[in-house]
C-alpha positions in Angstrom: 79.4 11.8 -86.1 79.0 10.5 -89.7 81.1 11.0 -92.8 77.7 13.2 -94.2 77.1 15.1 -91.3 80.7 16.1 -91.0 82.1 20.0 -92.2 85.1 18.9 -94.3 88.7 20.5 -93.4 89.5 23.2 -95.1 93.1 24.5 -95.9 93.5 26.7 -93.3 93.3 23.2 -90.8 95.5 21.4 -93.1 97.9 24.5 -92.9 97.3 24.4 -88.8 97.9 20.8 -89.2 101.1 21.2 -90.4 102.0 23.6 -87.7 101.0 20.4 -85.1 103.7 18.5 -87.0 106.6 20.9 -85.3 105.6 19.6 -81.8 105.8 16.3 -82.1 108.8 15.9 -84.5 111.0 18.2 -82.3 109.3 15.6 -79.2 110.2 12.6 -81.0 113.4 13.6 -81.8 114.3 14.3 -77.8 114.5 10.6 -77.7 117.5 9.6 -79.9 119.2 13.4 -80.2 121.7 12.7 -77.3 123.0 9.7 -79.0 126.4 11.3 -80.6 126.4 13.6 -77.7 127.2 11.8 -74.7 131.6 11.8 -75.4 131.4 15.7 -75.4 129.0 15.3 -72.4 131.0 13.3 -70.9 134.1 15.8 -72.0 132.9 18.8 -70.1 130.5 17.7 -67.2 132.1 14.4 -66.5 129.0 12.8 -65.1 129.0 9.4 -63.4 128.0 6.4 -64.5 124.7 7.0 -62.9 124.4 10.4 -63.8 125.4 9.4 -67.7 122.4 7.3 -67.2 120.0 9.4 -65.9 120.6 12.2 -68.9 119.2 9.7 -71.4 116.8 8.4 -69.6 114.9 11.2 -67.4 113.3 13.1 -69.7 111.3 9.6 -71.3 110.7 8.5 -67.4 109.2 12.6 -67.2 107.7 12.0 -70.2 105.6 9.2 -69.4 104.7 9.5 -66.4 102.7 12.6 -67.1 100.7 12.2 -69.7 97.7 10.6 -68.5 97.9 14.0 -66.3 98.4 15.9 -69.2 95.8 14.8 -71.5 93.2 15.3 -68.9 94.7 18.9 -68.5 94.2 19.9 -71.7 90.7 18.6 -71.5 90.1 21.1 -68.9 91.9 24.5 -69.4 91.9 24.3 -73.7 94.7 22.2 -75.4 95.9 25.1 -77.4 96.7 26.8 -73.9 98.8 23.3 -72.9 100.5 23.1 -76.4 101.8 26.9 -76.2 102.2 26.5 -72.6 104.1 23.1 -73.0 105.6 24.8 -75.9 107.3 28.1 -74.2 108.7 25.2 -71.7 110.6 22.8 -73.9 111.7 26.3 -75.3 113.2 26.7 -72.4 114.2 23.7 -71.4 116.2 22.8 -74.2 118.1 26.8 -73.8 119.0 25.5 -70.2 120.0 21.9 -71.1 122.4 23.2 -74.3 123.7 25.5 -71.3 124.3 23.2 -68.6 127.6 23.4 -66.7 127.4 19.7 -64.5 125.7 16.8 -65.1 122.8 17.7 -62.3 121.9 20.8 -64.4 121.3 18.8 -67.2 119.6 16.1 -66.3 117.4 19.2 -64.4 117.1 20.2 -68.0 116.0 17.1 -69.7 113.2 16.7 -66.4 111.9 20.1 -67.8 111.8 18.8 -71.8 109.8 15.9 -70.5 107.4 17.4 -68.6 107.0 19.7 -72.1 106.5 16.7 -74.3 104.2 14.9 -71.5 102.2 18.5 -72.5 102.5 18.6 -76.3 102.0 14.9 -77.3 98.8 14.7 -76.1 97.6 18.0 -77.1 99.1 17.4 -80.8 96.9 14.3 -81.3 93.8 15.6 -80.0 93.7 19.1 -81.2 94.1 16.5 -84.9 90.8 14.8 -83.5 89.4 18.5 -83.2 90.1 20.2 -86.8 89.2 17.7 -88.8 85.6 16.4 -87.6 85.3 14.2 -91.7 86.4 10.9 -90.9 88.6 9.9 -94.1 90.4 13.6 -93.6 90.7 12.9 -90.0 92.3 9.2 -91.0 94.9 11.0 -93.6 95.8 13.2 -90.8 96.1 10.3 -88.3 98.1 9.1 -90.8 100.8 11.8 -91.6 101.1 12.4 -87.3 102.0 8.5 -87.3 104.5 8.7 -89.9 105.9 11.7 -88.8 106.7 10.4 -85.2 108.0 7.3 -85.9 110.6 9.3 -88.6 111.5 11.9 -86.0 112.8 9.4 -83.4 115.5 7.7 -86.3 115.6 11.3 -87.2 117.0 12.8 -84.3 120.6 10.5 -84.0 121.0 11.2 -87.5 120.1 15.8 -87.1 122.8 14.9 -83.8 125.4 13.7 -85.9 125.0 16.8 -88.3 125.3 19.2 -85.5 128.2 17.8 -83.8 130.4 17.9 -86.8 129.7 21.7 -86.9 128.7 22.8 -83.7 129.5 21.6 -79.7 127.7 19.4 -77.5 124.6 22.0 -76.5 123.9 22.6 -79.9 122.0 19.6 -80.2 119.2 21.5 -78.3 119.5 24.7 -79.6 117.5 23.2 -82.6 113.9 23.0 -80.8 114.2 26.5 -79.9 113.4 28.5 -83.1 110.9 25.4 -83.9 109.3 26.6 -80.5 109.5 30.0 -81.8 107.3 29.0 -85.2 104.7 27.7 -83.4 104.3 30.0 -80.6 103.9 32.6 -83.3 101.3 30.1 -85.4 99.3 28.7 -83.4 97.4 31.8 -82.0 96.3 32.5 -85.6 95.7 29.0 -86.7 94.3 26.5 -84.0 91.3 27.1 -82.3 91.0 26.7 -79.2 89.0 22.7 -77.9 88.2 22.6 -74.4 85.8 20.5 -72.3 82.7 22.7 -71.9 81.6 20.5 -68.6 85.1 19.5 -67.3 84.3 18.7 -63.4 86.7 19.3 -61.1 90.4 18.2 -61.6 91.2 15.1 -59.3 94.7 16.2 -57.5 95.1 12.7 -56.2 94.7 11.1 -59.3 98.1 12.8 -60.0 100.5 11.4 -58.6 98.8 7.8 -58.6 99.7 7.5 -62.4 102.5 8.9 -62.3 103.6 6.1 -59.4 101.4 3.6 -61.8 103.1 4.3 -65.3 107.1 5.2 -63.8 108.0 2.1 -61.8 106.6 0.0 -64.8 108.4 1.5 -68.0 111.1 2.1 -65.9 111.6 -1.7 -64.4 110.7 -3.0 -67.6 113.8 -1.2 -69.8 116.1 -2.3 -66.6 115.3 -5.3 -67.0 116.1 -5.3 -71.5 119.4 -4.1 -69.8 120.4 -5.6 -66.9 118.3 -8.9 -67.4 115.2 -10.0 -64.4 116.7 -8.7 -61.0 114.8 -8.7 -58.2 115.2 -4.7 -57.9 113.7 -4.1 -61.2 110.9 -7.1 -60.8 109.9 -5.5 -57.6 109.3 -2.4 -59.5 107.4 -3.3 -61.8 104.9 -5.2 -59.3 104.3 -1.8 -57.3 103.9 0.4 -60.5 100.9 -2.6 -61.3 99.7 -2.0 -57.2 99.3 2.6 -58.2 98.0 0.8 -61.4 95.1 -0.9 -59.4 94.8 1.8 -57.2 94.7 4.1 -60.0 91.9 2.8 -61.7 89.6 1.8 -58.7 89.6 5.8 -58.5 88.8 6.1 -61.7 86.0 3.9 -61.0 84.6 5.2 -58.2 84.8 9.1 -58.7 82.0 11.1 -61.1 85.2 13.4 -61.6 87.6 11.3 -62.4 90.9 12.1 -64.3 90.1 9.4 -67.3 86.4 9.4 -67.7 84.5 6.1 -68.2 82.6 7.9 -71.0 85.7 6.9 -73.6 85.4 3.6 -72.7 81.2 3.2 -73.9 82.6 3.6 -77.3 82.8 1.1 -79.5 87.1 0.2 -80.9 88.9 2.4 -77.6 89.9 0.2 -76.2 90.8 -2.4 -78.9 92.6 0.9 -80.2 94.5 1.0 -76.6 95.5 -3.0 -76.6 96.1 -3.1 -80.6 98.4 -0.1 -80.3 100.6 -1.3 -77.5 101.1 -4.7 -79.0 102.6 -2.6 -81.9 104.1 -0.8 -79.6 105.9 -4.0 -78.8 107.0 -5.1 -82.3 107.9 -1.9 -83.1 110.7 -1.6 -80.2 111.1 -4.7 -80.0 112.3 -4.5 -83.1 114.5 -1.3 -82.9 116.4 -3.8 -79.9 118.7 -5.7 -81.9 119.0 -3.4 -85.4 120.8 -1.1 -83.5 122.7 -3.8 -82.0 123.5 -5.7 -85.1 124.6 -2.0 -87.2 126.9 -1.0 -84.7 128.6 -4.3 -83.4 127.6 -6.7 -85.6 128.5 -5.1 -88.8 130.8 -2.6 -86.5 129.6 0.6 -88.3 129.9 3.9 -86.3 127.7 5.3 -84.9 126.3 8.2 -86.9 126.8 5.6 -90.1 124.0 3.2 -88.3 122.1 5.9 -87.5 121.9 6.8 -91.4 121.5 3.2 -92.7 118.9 3.0 -89.9 116.9 6.5 -91.8 116.4 3.7 -94.9 113.3 2.1 -93.2 111.9 4.9 -92.9 111.3 6.1 -96.3 109.0 3.3 -97.0 107.1 4.2 -93.7 106.4 7.4 -95.4 103.9 6.1 -98.1 102.5 3.2 -96.2 101.0 5.6 -93.7 98.5 7.5 -96.1 98.7 4.5 -98.2 96.5 2.9 -95.2 94.1 5.6 -94.9 93.4 5.0 -97.9 93.2 1.3 -98.1 90.9 1.6 -94.4 88.4 4.0 -96.5 87.2 1.7 -99.4 88.0 -1.6 -97.6 86.9 -2.8 -94.1 88.9 -0.8 -91.2 89.6 -4.6 -89.6 90.8 -6.0 -92.9 93.8 -3.5 -93.3 94.0 -3.5 -89.6 95.0 -7.2 -89.6 96.6 -7.0 -93.0 99.4 -4.3 -91.3 100.2 -6.7 -88.2 100.3 -9.8 -91.1 103.3 -7.3 -93.1 105.0 -7.0 -90.2 105.3 -10.2 -88.9 106.7 -10.8 -92.3 108.9 -8.2 -92.0 110.2 -9.6 -88.3 110.0 -13.3 -90.5 112.9 -11.5 -92.6 115.0 -10.7 -89.4 114.8 -13.9 -88.3 116.2 -14.7 -91.7 119.4 -12.4 -90.9 122.7 -13.5 -90.5 126.2 -12.7 -89.6 126.6 -9.9 -93.2 123.0 -9.5 -94.0 122.6 -5.6 -94.6 119.7 -5.2 -96.7 117.9 -8.2 -95.8 117.6 -7.0 -92.6 116.5 -3.5 -93.6 114.7 -4.8 -95.9 112.8 -6.8 -92.8 113.2 -3.6 -90.7 111.2 -1.8 -93.6 108.4 -4.2 -94.0 108.4 -4.4 -90.3 107.6 -0.4 -90.0 105.3 -0.1 -92.9 103.0 -2.5 -91.3 103.3 -1.8 -87.5 102.6 2.7 -88.8 99.5 0.7 -90.5 98.4 -0.4 -87.5 99.2 2.3 -85.0 97.6 4.9 -87.6 94.6 3.4 -87.9 94.0 2.0 -84.6 94.4 5.7 -83.0 92.3 6.9 -85.5 89.9 4.3 -84.6 90.3 5.3 -81.0 89.6 9.1 -80.9 86.8 8.4 -83.5 85.1 6.3 -80.5 85.8 8.8 -77.8 84.0 11.8 -77.5 84.9 15.3 -79.1 85.9 16.5 -75.7 87.7 14.2 -74.1 89.7 13.4 -77.1 93.3 15.1 -75.0 92.5 12.0 -72.2 92.3 9.8 -75.1 95.3 11.0 -76.5 97.0 10.5 -73.7 95.4 6.7 -73.5 97.1 5.9 -76.5 100.4 7.6 -75.6 100.6 5.5 -72.7 100.2 2.5 -74.0 102.9 2.7 -76.6 105.0 3.5 -73.9 104.1 0.4 -72.3 104.2 -1.9 -75.3 108.1 -0.1 -75.6 108.7 -0.8 -72.5 107.4 -4.3 -72.5 108.4 -5.4 -76.2 112.6 -4.5 -75.3 112.0 -5.9 -71.5 111.0 -9.3 -73.8 112.2 -10.0 -76.4 115.2 -8.6 -75.3 115.5 -10.8 -72.6 114.8 -13.5 -74.7 117.8 -12.5 -77.0 119.9 -12.4 -74.6 119.4 -15.4 -72.8 120.3 -17.7 -76.2 122.8 -15.1 -76.4 124.2 -16.3 -73.0 123.9 -19.8 -73.8 125.8 -19.8 -76.6 128.8 -18.5 -74.9 128.3 -20.3 -71.8 131.7 -21.1 -71.3 133.1 -17.7 -72.0 134.3 -14.9 -69.3 131.7 -13.0 -67.4 132.2 -10.3 -69.9 131.8 -11.8 -72.7 129.1 -13.6 -71.8 126.8 -10.1 -70.4 126.6 -7.9 -73.6 127.8 -8.3 -77.4 129.3 -4.7 -76.9 131.2 -6.5 -73.7 132.3 -9.4 -76.3 133.9 -6.0 -78.2 136.0 -4.3 -75.9 136.7 -7.9 -74.5 138.2 -8.7 -78.2 139.6 -5.6 -78.6 141.3 -6.0 -75.8 142.9 -9.6 -77.0 143.9 -8.6 -79.9 145.4 -10.6 -82.9 143.6 -14.2 -83.6 142.2 -15.2 -80.6 140.4 -11.8 -80.4 138.6 -12.0 -84.1 137.8 -15.3 -82.9 135.8 -14.2 -79.8 134.3 -11.9 -81.7 132.6 -13.9 -84.4 131.4 -16.0 -81.9 129.5 -13.3 -80.1 128.4 -12.4 -83.2 127.7 -15.6 -84.2 125.4 -16.0 -80.8 123.7 -12.0 -80.7 122.4 -13.0 -84.4 121.2 -16.4 -83.1 119.6 -14.7 -80.7 118.0 -12.1 -82.0 116.4 -14.7 -84.7 115.0 -16.3 -81.8 113.2 -12.7 -80.8 112.8 -12.1 -84.5 110.7 -15.7 -84.2 108.5 -14.6 -81.0 107.7 -11.8 -83.0 106.4 -13.3 -85.7 104.1 -15.6 -83.5 102.9 -12.6 -81.7 102.5 -10.3 -84.6 100.5 -13.2 -86.6 98.1 -13.9 -82.8 97.6 -9.9 -83.5 96.1 -10.3 -86.2 93.7 -12.7 -85.8 92.8 -10.7 -82.2 92.6 -7.4 -84.8 89.7 -9.5 -87.3 87.9 -11.1 -85.2 87.7 -7.8 -82.2 87.1 -5.3 -85.1 84.7 -7.1 -87.0 81.0 -6.0 -87.6 79.6 -2.9 -88.3 80.8 0.1 -86.4 82.5 -2.4 -84.5 86.1 0.6 -85.6 85.2 4.0 -84.3 82.0 4.4 -83.3 81.0 7.5 -81.4 80.9 7.5 -77.3 77.9 9.1 -77.4 76.3 6.4 -79.5 74.7 3.0 -78.1 77.4 0.7 -78.1 75.4 -2.1 -79.3 76.4 -5.6 -79.4 80.1 -7.4 -80.7 83.4 -8.5 -79.7 84.2 -8.5 -75.7 87.1 -6.8 -76.6 85.8 -4.1 -78.9 84.5 -2.3 -75.6 87.1 -3.1 -73.0 87.1 -0.7 -70.3 88.8 -1.2 -67.1 85.9 -0.2 -65.4 83.8 -3.6 -65.8 
């Protein structure tokens, strides 16, 4: 679809888009909403250590494992219908979580929240693709969408702290209910239905295959970031990759594949997924260190750290719309490459942070976030623009699944690099100190006096040293990504040609496909 032939969106579409931001904010906020609530939940429900971990992680795992399925389902039954169904499930699960009477009940409610979230995320992005036919308007809308998603994660922890200062722990879930009720009332009035007119049969066997491909990899990478490359976690990644191979083979050979081959005929779709995954790698890899730095190096309380972490979000709010405007005036490949270069500069600033450099850390994190949101918004628009409109749900789900993989991989790789340097610097310390900075803080508190202060200073210096190494590694990766983007996306039409048009000739990965 060309810019000139597109129907411009009017006030109704922009109001509908504003309504669609509600579920996006809530789903992203639920990733971090439990940060402050865990102490109160522990007192009330007395979960075991394993149950406490699952209270945190079950939401993200359910969300990641079902994104591909829900994106394909939305294309078949209708994205608005799936959005309304998911909003209902999300609201009911929020009530169940708020009034949970046991750890098991809360974990089950968090799983249901993740399932609901998996319906909401691809549905909202796919509906944005359908509401805005004009390339420029769609680019601005997706830029706002990307900024809202990134800001929602930071806002979730702050909102949690505010609610817990006035109400009981279940209130952090009940804030979802009014928003979902508003969504259920407004979406049928403002948002038209979109779906694939000829979707074919739904491939039921691909559902467990896709879930089995995603979940073990995400779980293994997250645990490697936290515990190191233990055999169980590396085996989990290997199992997931094996299921992923089986899933791709099935998609290549079936006419009713869950992931349509038509998606990868559009120039820019495969490249968009790859570049979006790299951007998520950098974003989550940096967050792994910055949150620990605020709390364990600078000694901030959780609420204070969460409030400071909002500071970079102020820059994100301006970066996303600005990147969309620049992409309309110059070559999109140059803007995407520039976004990666800007993010690399942010990582380089973080690499210069010492043991007491709050403003340098926040500046580096803000610059990095601006660059990453620039990349994410533009490559998401590029990939969705290259996909057929009737496959927008599947396209959105693949983008978001790539983000989950990239985020988990970023924490695992950069986290492992930083941890290796930390343990090397403290090679002579006792195991509890060498394991994590949190363990060193606890041990120093038990020692007390000058000995405790000296131990804490050494541990903090070792952590900062590890963070610096990881940040330089991130800088190198993002500079390589800038060159990759400039190479892959050069040439007319490389950044977002609709799949119905001939793919033409261009850089190899611009039309990359797992089916080739």
